[in-house]
C-alpha positions in Angstrom: -103.2 -96.1 153.0 -101.7 -92.7 152.8 -102.6 -90.6 149.9 -100.4 -87.5 149.7 -102.8 -85.4 147.5 -105.7 -86.1 149.9 -103.8 -85.0 152.9 -102.6 -81.8 151.0 -106.1 -81.1 149.9 -107.5 -81.4 153.4 -104.8 -79.0 154.8 -105.4 -76.6 152.0 -109.2 -76.7 152.7 -108.5 -76.0 156.5 -106.1 -73.2 155.6 -108.7 -71.6 153.3 -111.1 -71.4 156.3 -108.5 -69.2 158.0 -109.2 -70.6 161.5 -107.8 -68.5 164.4 -107.8 -71.5 167.0 -107.5 -75.2 166.7 -107.6 -78.1 169.2 -105.0 -80.9 168.9 -105.8 -84.3 170.3 -103.5 -85.0 173.4 -102.3 -81.4 173.4 -105.1 -78.9 173.5 -106.1 -75.4 172.1 -103.7 -73.4 170.0 -104.5 -69.8 169.1 -102.3 -69.6 165.9 -104.0 -72.3 164.0 -102.9 -71.0 160.5 -99.3 -71.1 161.5 -99.7 -74.7 162.6 -101.6 -75.7 159.4 -99.1 -74.0 157.1 -96.2 -75.9 159.1 -98.0 -79.1 158.9 -98.3 -78.8 155.1 -94.6 -77.8 154.6 -93.5 -80.6 157.0 -95.7 -83.1 155.0 -93.9 -82.1 151.8 -90.6 -82.2 153.5 -91.0 -85.7 155.0 -92.2 -87.1 151.7 -89.0 -85.6 150.1 -87.0 -87.2 152.8 -88.5 -90.5 152.5 -88.0 -90.5 148.7 -84.4 -89.5 149.1 -83.8 -92.2 151.7 -85.8 -95.0 150.0 -82.8 -96.6 148.4 -81.0 -97.1 151.6 -81.0 -100.7 152.8 -84.3 -101.3 154.6 -82.7 -102.3 158.0 -80.9 -98.8 157.9 -83.6 -96.8 156.4 -85.2 -95.5 159.6 -81.8 -94.3 160.9 -81.1 -92.6 157.6 -84.4 -90.9 157.5 -83.9 -89.7 161.2 -80.6 -88.3 160.2 -82.0 -86.7 157.2 -84.8 -85.0 159.3 -82.4 -83.7 162.0 -80.4 -81.9 159.3 -83.6 -80.4 157.5 -86.5 -80.2 159.8 -86.3 -77.4 162.4 -89.3 -78.9 164.3 -88.3 -82.5 164.3 -84.8 -81.5 165.4 -86.3 -80.6 168.8 -87.2 -84.2 169.5 -83.9 -84.5 171.3 -85.3 -82.2 174.0 -87.9 -84.6 175.0 -87.5 -87.0 177.9 -86.0 -90.3 176.8 -89.2 -92.2 177.2 -91.0 -89.8 175.1 -88.3 -89.8 172.4 -88.6 -93.5 172.3 -92.3 -93.3 171.7 -91.9 -90.6 169.0 -89.3 -92.8 167.3 -91.9 -95.7 167.2 -94.4 -93.4 165.7 -91.9 -92.1 163.2 -91.2 -95.7 162.1 -95.0 -96.2 161.5 -95.0 -93.0 159.5 -92.0 -94.1 157.5 -93.5 -97.5 156.7 -97.0 -96.1 156.0 -95.6 -93.4 153.5 -93.2 -95.6 151.6 -96.0 -97.0 149.6 -97.1 -93.5 148.8 -93.7 -92.4 147.8 -93.2 -95.4 145.6 -96.3 -94.4 143.7 -95.1 -90.9 143.1 -93.5 -89.7 139.8 -89.9 -88.3 140.0 -91.3 -84.8 139.8 -93.6 -85.3 142.7 -90.8 -86.7 144.8 
């Protein structure tokens, strides 16, 4: 179960530590850790907003609507088109899991939190 406030609190605690470096699984070491953490926090909020705004779309069309929403608003996600087709397919699968997992979270948020 995804709990937005827990995720935000975790990112805020990491940001407060002001790390210079950080290691990502399946990627490796980055030297601008704070930039990555701040981006992760803002993207998390952006994606929750996108999920909330596309929540009323017919379920069979919701993922496509969310992807279109992200491509218009998320400068990072927009780059998914630059990946090789097999990696794009994998990322789309993960995005579907993210969408389904966060729908319950978004459903539990007040209109102000959305």
